[in-house]
N, C-alpha and C positions, 0 to 999 in steps of 0.2 A: 444525432439522437443522444438523449441524456439518460443515464442510469442512476439508480439509487445505491449509494455506498453506505454500509452500516458497519460501525466499529464495535465489535464485541467488548464487553467490559465497561464501556463508557456510555453506550447507547447513542452516541453521536451518529447522525445521519446527514447526508448531503447528496446533492445531485452532481454528477460528473459526466461531461460529454465524452463520446468515444474518441475524440481527437486529443483529449488532455490526459496526461498521466494522473493516476489516482491522487498523488500528493499535490499536484498543481490544482486539481479541482477543489481539494480541501482548502488550500491556501487562498485561492481566489475568492471563496465565500467567507473567509475569515473564521473558518471552523478550526477546531483543535481535535487532537486524538492520536495523530501519527506524528512522531518526532521528525523534524526537518533538519537535514544535513546539507550535503553538497548538491543535491538535486540532479546528479548525473550518474548515479550507480556505483560510485567509488568508495563511499564511506561506510555503508551498511546501517546507518542510523535509522532509516525508515523501513527496516525489515519487518515484514508482516507474513501471516499465513492466511491464504485465501481459503475460507471454509466452505463457501458456496459461490457459484457464479463463474462466468467465462471471461477471459481477457486475452489480449495479445501482449507480447512483451518484447522489449529491446534487450540488448546484451547487458548482462550484470557481471560484476566482479566475482570471480570464483573464490576470492579471498573472503567474501561475505556470504555467498550463496553457492553451495555445492550443487552439482548436477542432481544428486540424490534428493537434496532439500527441494530443489526446483520441481522435481517430479512429484513431490508431496505438497505442492502449493505454496512453498516458502519462497517469497520473492521480495524485491525492493519496490516499495510503493511508487517511487519515482521512475520506474521502468515498465509499469504495466498500464494498459489502456483498457477500460471496461468494454465488454461486448454484451453484457447483461447486467442485471442487478448483482452486486457483490456484497458478501458478508465476510469480514476479515477480523483477524486478531493481531494486535501489535506484539511483536516478539523481539524488536530491535534493542540496541544497547541502552536506550533511555526508557524502556518499558516501565520500570519502577517509578520513575519520575512522572510519567504521564498518567499512570493509573492510581495515583495517591488520592 
């Protein structure tokens, strides 16, 4: 099943299957909006806040996402898999470069 991912601030939208992490779905379609780093949860470059929607997640580095942040929807896009349509905001290290 595929879900709609919407990036606040840029208006970018793309479809992402539930078996792909949100960052891979964006890259596969040649879309932009979320900064790309290591793709394995260790660098924090793809840090986003999920504003709406459901997802499952894999382990994330606590150096980049604290337990408190994660409970507030702050996650790494390379570690979450959509379970519904998702609306998110980029808050990672490269946010300023992406939203210019």
